[in-house]
ZAFI-430582 format. One record per residue (C-alpha): residue number from 1; x, y, z. Coordinates in Angstrom, 3 decimals. Layout:
N
@resi NUM | X X | Y Y | Z Z
...
! end
This chain:
405
@resi 1 | X -0.221 | Y -13.145 | Z 8.722
@resi 2 | X 1.694 | Y -14.332 | Z 5.813
@resi 3 | X 4.023 | Y -17.165 | Z 6.504
@resi 4 | X 7.716 | Y -17.531 | Z 6.097
@resi 5 | X 9.569 | Y -21.241 | Z 6.483
@resi 6 | X 12.894 | Y -21.341 | Z 7.957
@resi 7 | X 13.955 | Y -23.849 | Z 5.370
@resi 8 | X 11.776 | Y -23.613 | Z 2.179
@resi 9 | X 12.970 | Y -26.784 | Z 0.676
@resi 10 | X 13.260 | Y -30.618 | Z 1.495
@resi 11 | X 15.404 | Y -33.096 | Z -0.463
@resi 12 | X 13.786 | Y -36.504 | Z -0.620
@resi 13 | X 16.566 | Y -39.170 | Z -1.718
@resi 14 | X 16.928 | Y -42.674 | Z -2.443
@resi 15 | X 20.309 | Y -44.433 | Z -1.645
@resi 16 | X 21.575 | Y -48.007 | Z -2.473
@resi 17 | X 24.913 | Y -49.855 | Z -1.325
@resi 18 | X 27.052 | Y -52.490 | Z -3.337
@resi 19 | X 24.987 | Y -55.645 | Z -1.711
@resi 20 | X 21.830 | Y -54.079 | Z -3.399
@resi 21 | X 20.247 | Y -52.598 | Z 0.098
@resi 22 | X 18.220 | Y -49.624 | Z -0.500
@resi 23 | X 17.536 | Y -46.830 | Z 1.972
@resi 24 | X 15.374 | Y -43.634 | Z 1.618
@resi 25 | X 15.031 | Y -40.551 | Z 3.636
@resi 26 | X 14.815 | Y -36.746 | Z 3.401
@resi 27 | X 16.895 | Y -33.651 | Z 4.728
@resi 28 | X 16.860 | Y -29.872 | Z 4.545
@resi 29 | X 18.462 | Y -28.482 | Z 1.454
@resi 30 | X 21.205 | Y -26.851 | Z 3.457
@resi 31 | X 22.378 | Y -30.149 | Z 4.896
@resi 32 | X 22.046 | Y -32.326 | Z 1.846
@resi 33 | X 25.978 | Y -32.088 | Z 1.049
@resi 34 | X 26.832 | Y -33.031 | Z 4.517
@resi 35 | X 24.376 | Y -36.092 | Z 4.183
@resi 36 | X 25.772 | Y -37.088 | Z 0.951
@resi 37 | X 29.323 | Y -37.527 | Z 2.335
@resi 38 | X 27.948 | Y -39.153 | Z 5.316
@resi 39 | X 26.215 | Y -41.686 | Z 3.043
@resi 40 | X 29.473 | Y -42.346 | Z 1.189
@resi 41 | X 31.358 | Y -43.196 | Z 4.320
@resi 42 | X 28.576 | Y -45.822 | Z 5.013
@resi 43 | X 29.165 | Y -47.001 | Z 1.062
@resi 44 | X 25.627 | Y -45.940 | Z 0.169
@resi 45 | X 25.071 | Y -44.106 | Z -3.196
@resi 46 | X 22.252 | Y -41.694 | Z -3.794
@resi 47 | X 20.434 | Y -42.972 | Z -7.078
@resi 48 | X 17.399 | Y -40.611 | Z -7.148
@resi 49 | X 16.333 | Y -37.488 | Z -5.542
@resi 50 | X 13.735 | Y -34.925 | Z -5.376
@resi 51 | X 12.911 | Y -31.637 | Z -4.072
@resi 52 | X 9.597 | Y -30.483 | Z -2.302
@resi 53 | X 8.317 | Y -27.432 | Z -0.422
@resi 54 | X 8.595 | Y -27.804 | Z 3.474
@resi 55 | X 5.545 | Y -26.907 | Z 5.409
@resi 56 | X 6.851 | Y -27.978 | Z 8.578
@resi 57 | X 6.893 | Y -24.339 | Z 9.902
@resi 58 | X 3.749 | Y -23.121 | Z 8.302
@resi 59 | X 2.385 | Y -21.567 | Z 11.422
@resi 60 | X 5.850 | Y -19.433 | Z 12.025
@resi 61 | X 5.446 | Y -15.764 | Z 11.715
@resi 62 | X 7.386 | Y -13.641 | Z 8.925
@resi 63 | X 10.421 | Y -11.799 | Z 9.927
@resi 64 | X 9.361 | Y -7.965 | Z 9.920
@resi 65 | X 11.549 | Y -5.100 | Z 8.786
@resi 66 | X 11.744 | Y -4.122 | Z 12.271
@resi 67 | X 12.801 | Y -7.725 | Z 13.289
@resi 68 | X 15.701 | Y -7.440 | Z 10.460
@resi 69 | X 16.663 | Y -3.840 | Z 11.789
@resi 70 | X 16.860 | Y -5.143 | Z 15.545
@resi 71 | X 18.775 | Y -8.228 | Z 14.208
@resi 72 | X 21.480 | Y -5.978 | Z 12.118
@resi 73 | X 21.791 | Y -3.599 | Z 15.079
@resi 74 | X 22.536 | Y -6.323 | Z 17.366
@resi 75 | X 25.110 | Y -8.004 | Z 14.759
@resi 76 | X 26.855 | Y -4.593 | Z 14.431
@resi 77 | X 27.255 | Y -3.962 | Z 18.105
@resi 78 | X 28.623 | Y -7.328 | Z 18.694
@resi 79 | X 30.911 | Y -7.684 | Z 15.488
@resi 80 | X 32.192 | Y -4.197 | Z 16.478
@resi 81 | X 33.129 | Y -5.562 | Z 19.749
@resi 82 | X 35.228 | Y -8.032 | Z 18.180
@resi 83 | X 32.807 | Y -11.131 | Z 18.889
@resi 84 | X 33.744 | Y -13.850 | Z 15.988
@resi 85 | X 30.742 | Y -14.556 | Z 13.535
@resi 86 | X 29.817 | Y -17.798 | Z 14.693
@resi 87 | X 29.678 | Y -16.926 | Z 18.376
@resi 88 | X 27.427 | Y -13.779 | Z 17.397
@resi 89 | X 24.907 | Y -15.893 | Z 15.778
@resi 90 | X 24.926 | Y -18.377 | Z 18.564
@resi 91 | X 24.193 | Y -15.882 | Z 21.114
@resi 92 | X 21.633 | Y -13.971 | Z 19.157
@resi 93 | X 19.979 | Y -17.472 | Z 18.354
@resi 94 | X 19.667 | Y -17.857 | Z 22.016
@resi 95 | X 17.835 | Y -14.769 | Z 22.714
@resi 96 | X 15.689 | Y -14.592 | Z 19.481
@resi 97 | X 12.005 | Y -14.321 | Z 20.197
@resi 98 | X 10.749 | Y -15.163 | Z 16.830
@resi 99 | X 10.699 | Y -18.789 | Z 15.996
@resi 100 | X 11.416 | Y -18.420 | Z 12.244
@resi 101 | X 14.533 | Y -16.171 | Z 12.599
@resi 102 | X 15.553 | Y -18.237 | Z 15.605
@resi 103 | X 15.832 | Y -21.481 | Z 13.549
@resi 104 | X 17.392 | Y -19.815 | Z 10.560
@resi 105 | X 20.042 | Y -18.289 | Z 12.594
@resi 106 | X 20.933 | Y -21.848 | Z 14.080
@resi 107 | X 21.083 | Y -22.834 | Z 10.381
@resi 108 | X 23.286 | Y -20.243 | Z 9.229
@resi 109 | X 25.695 | Y -20.764 | Z 12.253
@resi 110 | X 26.163 | Y -24.334 | Z 11.338
@resi 111 | X 26.978 | Y -23.156 | Z 7.855
@resi 112 | X 29.422 | Y -20.604 | Z 9.024
@resi 113 | X 31.242 | Y -23.198 | Z 11.474
@resi 114 | X 31.581 | Y -25.545 | Z 8.409
@resi 115 | X 33.545 | Y -22.398 | Z 6.617
@resi 116 | X 31.091 | Y -21.014 | Z 4.559
@resi 117 | X 30.961 | Y -17.136 | Z 4.139
@resi 118 | X 28.229 | Y -15.429 | Z 6.110
@resi 119 | X 26.311 | Y -14.145 | Z 3.023
@resi 120 | X 26.400 | Y -17.568 | Z 1.243
@resi 121 | X 24.806 | Y -19.122 | Z 4.423
@resi 122 | X 22.099 | Y -16.311 | Z 4.448
@resi 123 | X 21.423 | Y -16.716 | Z 1.049
@resi 124 | X 20.036 | Y -20.112 | Z 1.351
@resi 125 | X 17.104 | Y -18.668 | Z 3.483
@resi 126 | X 15.557 | Y -16.074 | Z 1.064
@resi 127 | X 12.146 | Y -15.974 | Z 2.875
@resi 128 | X 13.829 | Y -14.686 | Z 5.967
@resi 129 | X 16.655 | Y -12.628 | Z 4.756
@resi 130 | X 15.909 | Y -10.147 | Z 2.032
@resi 131 | X 18.210 | Y -10.317 | Z -1.118
@resi 132 | X 19.362 | Y -6.780 | Z -0.512
@resi 133 | X 20.500 | Y -7.607 | Z 3.145
@resi 134 | X 22.594 | Y -10.759 | Z 1.689
@resi 135 | X 24.175 | Y -8.390 | Z -1.137
@resi 136 | X 25.210 | Y -5.791 | Z 1.515
@resi 137 | X 26.637 | Y -8.518 | Z 3.915
@resi 138 | X 28.757 | Y -9.778 | Z 0.948
@resi 139 | X 29.926 | Y -6.247 | Z 0.355
@resi 140 | X 30.919 | Y -5.950 | Z 4.109
@resi 141 | X 32.680 | Y -9.421 | Z 3.980
@resi 142 | X 34.745 | Y -8.265 | Z 1.255
@resi 143 | X 35.561 | Y -4.863 | Z 2.463
@resi 144 | X 36.203 | Y -6.051 | Z 5.941
@resi 145 | X 33.516 | Y -3.674 | Z 7.422
@resi 146 | X 31.039 | Y -5.971 | Z 8.298
@resi 147 | X 29.868 | Y -4.166 | Z 11.660
@resi 148 | X 29.580 | Y -0.835 | Z 9.777
@resi 149 | X 27.352 | Y -2.590 | Z 6.933
@resi 150 | X 24.991 | Y -4.128 | Z 9.616
@resi 151 | X 24.692 | Y -0.633 | Z 11.260
@resi 152 | X 23.630 | Y 0.951 | Z 7.872
@resi 153 | X 21.128 | Y -1.973 | Z 7.244
@resi 154 | X 19.654 | Y -1.341 | Z 10.530
@resi 155 | X 19.282 | Y 2.328 | Z 9.842
@resi 156 | X 17.868 | Y 1.267 | Z 6.322
@resi 157 | X 15.357 | Y -1.194 | Z 7.647
@resi 158 | X 13.982 | Y 1.035 | Z 10.478
@resi 159 | X 13.428 | Y 3.857 | Z 7.954
@resi 160 | X 11.578 | Y 1.473 | Z 5.623
@resi 161 | X 9.460 | Y -0.160 | Z 8.718
@resi 162 | X 8.715 | Y 3.617 | Z 9.574
@resi 163 | X 7.117 | Y 4.442 | Z 6.119
@resi 164 | X 5.270 | Y 1.291 | Z 5.664
@resi 165 | X 3.971 | Y 1.552 | Z 9.389
@resi 166 | X 2.926 | Y 5.195 | Z 8.404
@resi 167 | X 0.920 | Y 3.885 | Z 5.524
@resi 168 | X -0.794 | Y 1.258 | Z 7.312
@resi 169 | X -1.670 | Y 3.481 | Z 10.138
@resi 170 | X -3.004 | Y 6.052 | Z 7.705
@resi 171 | X -5.119 | Y 3.386 | Z 6.147
@resi 172 | X -6.685 | Y 1.806 | Z 9.401
@resi 173 | X -9.320 | Y 4.162 | Z 10.405
@resi 174 | X -10.847 | Y 4.424 | Z 6.795
@resi 175 | X -10.672 | Y 0.798 | Z 6.422
@resi 176 | X -12.578 | Y 0.230 | Z 9.883
@resi 177 | X -15.031 | Y 2.906 | Z 9.069
@resi 178 | X -15.703 | Y 1.063 | Z 5.646
@resi 179 | X -15.814 | Y -2.482 | Z 7.058
@resi 180 | X -18.205 | Y -1.474 | Z 10.025
@resi 181 | X -20.450 | Y 0.530 | Z 7.750
@resi 182 | X -20.690 | Y -2.264 | Z 5.104
@resi 183 | X -21.516 | Y -4.814 | Z 7.998
@resi 184 | X -24.319 | Y -2.407 | Z 8.945
@resi 185 | X -25.694 | Y -1.912 | Z 5.514
@resi 186 | X -25.857 | Y -5.774 | Z 5.175
@resi 187 | X -27.700 | Y -5.907 | Z 8.436
@resi 188 | X -30.194 | Y -3.414 | Z 7.078
@resi 189 | X -30.618 | Y -5.203 | Z 3.736
@resi 190 | X -30.788 | Y -8.595 | Z 5.157
@resi 191 | X -33.050 | Y -7.963 | Z 8.230
@resi 192 | X -34.569 | Y -4.798 | Z 8.889
@resi 193 | X -35.615 | Y -3.337 | Z 5.225
@resi 194 | X -37.249 | Y -6.482 | Z 4.161
@resi 195 | X -39.456 | Y -6.461 | Z 6.977
@resi 196 | X -40.346 | Y -3.069 | Z 6.589
@resi 197 | X -41.169 | Y -3.406 | Z 3.035
@resi 198 | X -43.201 | Y -6.625 | Z 3.462
@resi 199 | X -45.506 | Y -4.662 | Z 5.802
@resi 200 | X -46.021 | Y -2.025 | Z 3.314
@resi 201 | X -46.751 | Y -4.344 | Z 0.433
@resi 202 | X -49.323 | Y -6.452 | Z 2.669
@resi 203 | X -51.380 | Y -3.332 | Z 2.238
@resi 204 | X -51.847 | Y -4.108 | Z -1.288
@resi 205 | X -50.562 | Y -1.022 | Z -2.444
@resi 206 | X -48.586 | Y -0.471 | Z -5.840
@resi 207 | X -44.697 | Y -0.997 | Z -5.343
@resi 208 | X -42.355 | Y 1.802 | Z -6.634
@resi 209 | X -39.431 | Y 0.943 | Z -9.100
@resi 210 | X -36.774 | Y 1.907 | Z -6.627
@resi 211 | X -38.422 | Y 0.061 | Z -3.816
@resi 212 | X -38.427 | Y -3.109 | Z -6.212
@resi 213 | X -35.069 | Y -3.040 | Z -6.888
@resi 214 | X -33.938 | Y -2.732 | Z -3.112
@resi 215 | X -36.476 | Y -5.330 | Z -2.417
@resi 216 | X -35.144 | Y -7.918 | Z -5.002
@resi 217 | X -31.504 | Y -7.077 | Z -3.919
@resi 218 | X -32.292 | Y -7.869 | Z -0.431
@resi 219 | X -33.961 | Y -10.904 | Z -1.333
@resi 220 | X -31.009 | Y -12.141 | Z -3.474
@resi 221 | X -28.830 | Y -11.506 | Z -0.745
@resi 222 | X -30.748 | Y -13.535 | Z 1.895
@resi 223 | X -30.985 | Y -16.471 | Z -0.494
@resi 224 | X -27.452 | Y -16.424 | Z -1.952
@resi 225 | X -25.342 | Y -14.931 | Z 1.179
@resi 226 | X -23.440 | Y -18.223 | Z 1.425
@resi 227 | X -22.457 | Y -18.456 | Z -2.361
@resi 228 | X -21.544 | Y -14.731 | Z -2.169
@resi 229 | X -19.132 | Y -15.268 | Z 0.803
@resi 230 | X -17.951 | Y -18.422 | Z -0.599
@resi 231 | X -16.977 | Y -16.515 | Z -3.672
@resi 232 | X -15.210 | Y -13.799 | Z -1.873
@resi 233 | X -13.197 | Y -16.107 | Z -0.236
@resi 234 | X -12.055 | Y -18.076 | Z -3.051
@resi 235 | X -11.163 | Y -14.680 | Z -4.965
@resi 236 | X -8.989 | Y -13.814 | Z -1.861
@resi 237 | X -7.372 | Y -17.035 | Z -1.951
@resi 238 | X -6.638 | Y -16.951 | Z -5.533
@resi 239 | X -5.537 | Y -13.453 | Z -5.453
@resi 240 | X -2.984 | Y -14.507 | Z -2.500
@resi 241 | X -1.838 | Y -17.538 | Z -4.592
@resi 242 | X -1.118 | Y -15.479 | Z -7.567
@resi 243 | X 0.273 | Y -12.371 | Z -5.739
@resi 244 | X 3.927 | Y -13.230 | Z -6.899
@resi 245 | X 3.182 | Y -14.237 | Z -10.374
@resi 246 | X 5.185 | Y -11.831 | Z -12.841
@resi 247 | X 2.021 | Y -11.291 | Z -15.137
@resi 248 | X -0.572 | Y -10.965 | Z -11.887
@resi 249 | X 2.125 | Y -8.373 | Z -10.618
@resi 250 | X 2.195 | Y -6.222 | Z -13.685
@resi 251 | X -1.427 | Y -6.250 | Z -14.080
@resi 252 | X -1.801 | Y -5.048 | Z -10.242
@resi 253 | X 0.884 | Y -2.487 | Z -10.662
@resi 254 | X -0.644 | Y -1.241 | Z -13.889
@resi 255 | X -3.858 | Y -0.556 | Z -11.899
@resi 256 | X -1.822 | Y 1.083 | Z -9.183
@resi 257 | X -0.481 | Y 3.791 | Z -11.377
@resi 258 | X -3.950 | Y 4.774 | Z -12.816
@resi 259 | X -5.575 | Y 5.431 | Z -9.926
@resi 260 | X -5.603 | Y 9.251 | Z -9.364
@resi 261 | X -3.601 | Y 10.495 | Z -6.510
@resi 262 | X -2.536 | Y 6.972 | Z -5.455
@resi 263 | X -0.334 | Y 6.820 | Z -8.472
@resi 264 | X 1.664 | Y 9.632 | Z -6.955
@resi 265 | X 1.931 | Y 8.101 | Z -3.556
@resi 266 | X 2.882 | Y 4.861 | Z -5.479
@resi 267 | X 5.684 | Y 6.505 | Z -7.848
@resi 268 | X 7.253 | Y 8.391 | Z -4.570
@resi 269 | X 7.339 | Y 5.170 | Z -2.607
@resi 270 | X 9.310 | Y 3.543 | Z -5.434
@resi 271 | X 11.628 | Y 6.551 | Z -5.708
@resi 272 | X 12.250 | Y 6.446 | Z -1.916
@resi 273 | X 13.175 | Y 2.781 | Z -2.132
@resi 274 | X 15.428 | Y 3.609 | Z -5.073
@resi 275 | X 17.223 | Y 6.433 | Z -3.005
@resi 276 | X 17.376 | Y 4.703 | Z 0.209
@resi 277 | X 18.978 | Y 1.364 | Z -1.448
@resi 278 | X 21.298 | Y 3.855 | Z -3.626
@resi 279 | X 22.208 | Y 5.803 | Z -0.626
@resi 280 | X 23.393 | Y 2.888 | Z 1.535
@resi 281 | X 25.148 | Y 1.122 | Z -1.377
@resi 282 | X 27.074 | Y 4.061 | Z -2.942
@resi 283 | X 28.186 | Y 5.154 | Z 0.373
@resi 284 | X 29.437 | Y 1.755 | Z 1.103
@resi 285 | X 31.827 | Y 1.867 | Z -1.818
@resi 286 | X 29.901 | Y -0.001 | Z -4.540
@resi 287 | X 29.970 | Y 1.028 | Z -8.110
@resi 288 | X 26.853 | Y 2.703 | Z -9.593
@resi 289 | X 26.138 | Y -0.309 | Z -12.015
@resi 290 | X 26.382 | Y -2.911 | Z -9.313
@resi 291 | X 24.244 | Y -0.423 | Z -6.873
@resi 292 | X 21.608 | Y -0.222 | Z -9.665
@resi 293 | X 21.349 | Y -3.975 | Z -10.349
@resi 294 | X 21.208 | Y -4.692 | Z -6.485
@resi 295 | X 18.439 | Y -1.883 | Z -6.457
@resi 296 | X 16.550 | Y -3.316 | Z -9.504
@resi 297 | X 16.407 | Y -6.906 | Z -7.460
@resi 298 | X 14.577 | Y -4.889 | Z -4.660
@resi 299 | X 12.026 | Y -3.789 | Z -6.903
@resi 300 | X 11.161 | Y -7.317 | Z -7.571
@resi 301 | X 8.762 | Y -8.007 | Z -10.649
@resi 302 | X 6.862 | Y -5.305 | Z -12.446
@resi 303 | X 6.919 | Y -1.927 | Z -14.105
@resi 304 | X 9.676 | Y -0.229 | Z -11.776
@resi 305 | X 11.831 | Y -3.246 | Z -12.073
@resi 306 | X 11.654 | Y -3.357 | Z -15.880
@resi 307 | X 12.429 | Y 0.580 | Z -15.919
@resi 308 | X 15.756 | Y -0.106 | Z -13.629
@resi 309 | X 16.786 | Y -2.606 | Z -15.913
@resi 310 | X 16.371 | Y -0.144 | Z -18.964
@resi 311 | X 18.277 | Y 2.337 | Z -16.746
@resi 312 | X 21.233 | Y -0.205 | Z -16.272
@resi 313 | X 21.344 | Y -0.652 | Z -19.698
@resi 314 | X 21.560 | Y 2.974 | Z -20.608
@resi 315 | X 24.248 | Y 3.528 | Z -17.884
@resi 316 | X 26.354 | Y 0.449 | Z -19.220
@resi 317 | X 26.127 | Y 2.186 | Z -22.442
@resi 318 | X 27.903 | Y 5.307 | Z -21.205
@resi 319 | X 24.800 | Y 7.468 | Z -20.179
@resi 320 | X 24.655 | Y 9.415 | Z -17.251
@resi 321 | X 22.385 | Y 8.107 | Z -14.250
@resi 322 | X 19.998 | Y 11.492 | Z -14.838
@resi 323 | X 19.988 | Y 10.517 | Z -18.684
@resi 324 | X 19.457 | Y 6.796 | Z -17.919
@resi 325 | X 16.476 | Y 7.633 | Z -15.780
@resi 326 | X 15.003 | Y 9.819 | Z -17.954
@resi 327 | X 15.463 | Y 7.588 | Z -20.952
@resi 328 | X 13.800 | Y 4.647 | Z -19.036
@resi 329 | X 10.787 | Y 6.878 | Z -18.065
@resi 330 | X 11.206 | Y 7.499 | Z -14.163
@resi 331 | X 9.983 | Y 10.838 | Z -14.728
@resi 332 | X 10.127 | Y 12.736 | Z -11.531
@resi 333 | X 11.273 | Y 16.189 | Z -12.150
@resi 334 | X 12.674 | Y 16.887 | Z -8.866
@resi 335 | X 14.412 | Y 13.553 | Z -8.725
@resi 336 | X 16.038 | Y 13.730 | Z -12.088
@resi 337 | X 17.015 | Y 17.663 | Z -11.532
@resi 338 | X 18.686 | Y 16.775 | Z -7.978
@resi 339 | X 20.495 | Y 13.757 | Z -9.505
@resi 340 | X 21.809 | Y 15.727 | Z -12.516
@resi 341 | X 23.094 | Y 18.352 | Z -10.084
@resi 342 | X 24.798 | Y 15.624 | Z -7.983
@resi 343 | X 26.377 | Y 14.053 | Z -11.032
@resi 344 | X 27.989 | Y 17.405 | Z -11.917
@resi 345 | X 29.428 | Y 18.185 | Z -8.390
@resi 346 | X 30.362 | Y 14.546 | Z -7.764
@resi 347 | X 28.268 | Y 14.389 | Z -4.548
@resi 348 | X 26.100 | Y 11.431 | Z -5.818
@resi 349 | X 26.184 | Y 9.558 | Z -2.593
@resi 350 | X 25.082 | Y 12.721 | Z -0.656
@resi 351 | X 22.436 | Y 13.441 | Z -2.819
@resi 352 | X 20.691 | Y 9.973 | Z -2.584
@resi 353 | X 20.693 | Y 10.294 | Z 1.051
@resi 354 | X 19.009 | Y 13.812 | Z 0.914
@resi 355 | X 16.645 | Y 12.502 | Z -1.681
@resi 356 | X 15.586 | Y 9.539 | Z 0.533
@resi 357 | X 14.606 | Y 12.230 | Z 3.401
@resi 358 | X 13.026 | Y 14.419 | Z 0.927
@resi 359 | X 10.732 | Y 11.654 | Z -0.490
@resi 360 | X 10.349 | Y 10.263 | Z 2.996
@resi 361 | X 8.785 | Y 13.490 | Z 4.130
@resi 362 | X 6.764 | Y 13.943 | Z 0.965
@resi 363 | X 5.181 | Y 10.438 | Z 1.351
@resi 364 | X 4.316 | Y 11.307 | Z 4.875
@resi 365 | X 2.480 | Y 14.494 | Z 3.869
@resi 366 | X 0.777 | Y 12.717 | Z 0.866
@resi 367 | X -0.476 | Y 9.856 | Z 3.271
@resi 368 | X -1.862 | Y 12.202 | Z 5.739
@resi 369 | X -3.565 | Y 14.272 | Z 2.889
@resi 370 | X -4.969 | Y 10.941 | Z 1.470
@resi 371 | X -6.549 | Y 9.914 | Z 4.755
@resi 372 | X -8.266 | Y 13.491 | Z 4.623
@resi 373 | X -9.446 | Y 12.926 | Z 1.188
@resi 374 | X -10.588 | Y 9.245 | Z 1.613
@resi 375 | X -12.562 | Y 9.793 | Z 4.932
@resi 376 | X -15.185 | Y 12.190 | Z 3.478
@resi 377 | X -15.720 | Y 10.006 | Z 0.041
@resi 378 | X -16.305 | Y 7.031 | Z 2.228
@resi 379 | X -18.945 | Y 8.641 | Z 4.502
@resi 380 | X -20.700 | Y 10.493 | Z 1.206
@resi 381 | X -20.902 | Y 7.028 | Z -0.388
@resi 382 | X -22.363 | Y 5.268 | Z 2.642
@resi 383 | X -24.589 | Y 8.083 | Z 2.887
@resi 384 | X -25.985 | Y 7.600 | Z -0.521
@resi 385 | X -26.714 | Y 4.112 | Z 0.219
@resi 386 | X -28.208 | Y 4.702 | Z 3.595
@resi 387 | X -30.286 | Y 7.469 | Z 1.757
@resi 388 | X -31.470 | Y 5.037 | Z -1.053
@resi 389 | X -32.726 | Y 2.372 | Z 1.713
@resi 390 | X -34.650 | Y 5.225 | Z 3.313
@resi 391 | X -36.156 | Y 6.603 | Z 0.209
@resi 392 | X -37.026 | Y 3.201 | Z -1.008
@resi 393 | X -38.940 | Y 2.332 | Z 2.183
@resi 394 | X -40.639 | Y 5.743 | Z 2.499
@resi 395 | X -42.019 | Y 5.754 | Z -1.111
@resi 396 | X -44.544 | Y 3.096 | Z -0.571
@resi 397 | X -45.763 | Y 5.141 | Z 2.496
@resi 398 | X -46.319 | Y 8.259 | Z 0.462
@resi 399 | X -48.109 | Y 6.308 | Z -2.229
@resi 400 | X -50.372 | Y 4.888 | Z 0.521
@resi 401 | X -50.989 | Y 8.353 | Z 1.660
@resi 402 | X -51.916 | Y 9.613 | Z -1.648
@resi 403 | X -54.411 | Y 6.862 | Z -2.105
@resi 404 | X -56.118 | Y 7.436 | Z 1.279
@resi 405 | X -56.670 | Y 11.298 | Z 0.209
! end
């Protein structure tokens, strides 16, 4: 499971006093300002410092969208009941089961007690609290409707969790079928087929070309399986390490949008995210340009983020949302048509909400259809492979039978 650190940066420091006595130490980034003040009181002055990643919490679970949804729901209820923010954070910390979130809530509470705004305190823990959540909390604090914002955030993350869970569930059965089948094929290639072919070859009969290909493939796998396994693991580690690199993200996204049928699902998922975030932002009173900028950050790096940035420039230049999205090549006809209608009627917030529901349902249908398509493809592919093994084993038998006639 991916790892999230409650505090991602540690500050190492070296300090000296007027007598020339030196000390060194380290502390979490969010406590560094307090540490400097404390050292000054003791007449120590920091002359060098460096930042390093903190791996202390390397085994902590990442907070899921459902964790965030539940947290936002609890925050909404408690703040709505008139409980102060610091007391709310303290109570939630005590009952939280996720260690990563628990430690982070404690740190956020300490910052709030010192006088910082809630969104400023949360922004220090970007690995736990998404950018969108922090921006929405900022809006809630500025408008004085923090409890309402947390309620909307809870609903938003619950919807996102539902869509992603649906996607994962749809892929579980095909993935299990594929993995089990691969292991069965490997067992056949490494153990069963070579024995069978060896028995046939020992009779001295001519070996057909297909049988030779299968035989050499099995031989290669038996001799080099450790190197092959190590290569797969190495490629997996490298891929995981570079997954957030901008160029790598662009390459992966380019591949996604070129895979037939999957590209449509990916496009619908991106539009669903845009509509979900825009619906909650516009409904909360955020102006369109600010809402688009926050939504652009949600897209991360990649093609969709670039398109959103282009759309923002067009809107800032006086274009309508529909025209801006069209020029930025977000070309879903239904999406553009309904946005255009909403702009003409002045119900843009309502339309984004309807589009969110529409594309959510559309995604669900597409995922179910994809499973129905993928399952027979996997079965046909594996049947072909098994057929090749069977034919390669039977061909020498036919050769022997012909020679005895």
